[in-house]
N, C-alpha and C positions, 0 to 999 in steps of 0.2 A: 504494500500500500504506500502511496506517495506520502511524504512527510507533510506537505501542505494540506492534504485531505485530512490526515490525522489531526493536525493542529486545528483545522476548522471544525471538525466533529467535537474535539475537546472544548472549544469555545462555545459551541452550541449547547452542549451538555452543561457547561458551567453557567451560562446565562439562564438556562431553564431552571437549574437548581437554585440560583440566586433569586429568581422570581418566586420559587416555591417557599423560600424562607419567610416571606410575609404571610403566606397561607398558613404555615405552621404556627406563627405567632398569633394570627387571627383565630385559628382553630382553638388554641389554648385559652385565649381571652373569652371566646364564645362558648367554651366547654363542649365543642364539637357539634353544636346545634346548628343545622342548616349551612354547613361549610363545604359539603361535598361538591355542590355545583360550581364552586369557585376554584376547585383544584385544577382543572385544565386551563382555566383562565389565567391562573398564576404563572404557569409555564409559558403560555402564549405571551403574556405581558412581559416576562423576563426576556424572552427571545426578541420581542418587538423593541424593547428598550435597548437591549444589547446591540441589535443590528442597526439601530438608528444612527449610532455614533460613527461607525465606519462608512455608512451610506452617505453621511454628511461630509466625509472627507478626512476625518481624524484617524489615521492609520499608524500612529507611532505609539510609544510607550505611554504617553499621557492619554492618548485615545483609548488605550486598553483599560486604564484605571477609570476613565470617565464612562466607558461602556459597562464596566462592572457596577458602577453606581447607578447608571441608567437602567440596568437590568433589575436592580433592587427597587428602584422607584417605579418602573413599569409594572413589575409584579405587584407592588403595593396598590397602584392605581387600578389594575385589573381585578385584584382580589376585592377591593372596596366595591367595585361595580358588581362583582359576582355576589357578594354578601347582600348588597342592596336588592338585586334581582331575586335572590333566594328568600329574602324577607317579604317581598311583595307577593311571591307565589305561595307562601306558607299559609295554612289555614289559621284562623284566629285562635289564640291561646285561651283555654278555659281553665279557671282555677279549680272549679268543682266538677266532679265527674258523675254526680248523682242526680 
């Protein structure tokens, strides 16, 4: 396998994993309630944020660090949107069951 392809795959996995960090934190805060629909959105947000920086022309060492931060922020944005969508689709919560 080509070294450039391997490096690209590693960066894609790293950006997706960084996007999922915000999902893990949000799932802990929400105690796991209604967080599953936001899981794929977190990876997509991390990839979108990470890919945005090189697409805008920053392809050096500083661009790498900025893309990692952008992957975190992209994941956070997409997870917040996923949590909001999950809350709108959830049935109303009832305190009493009888």
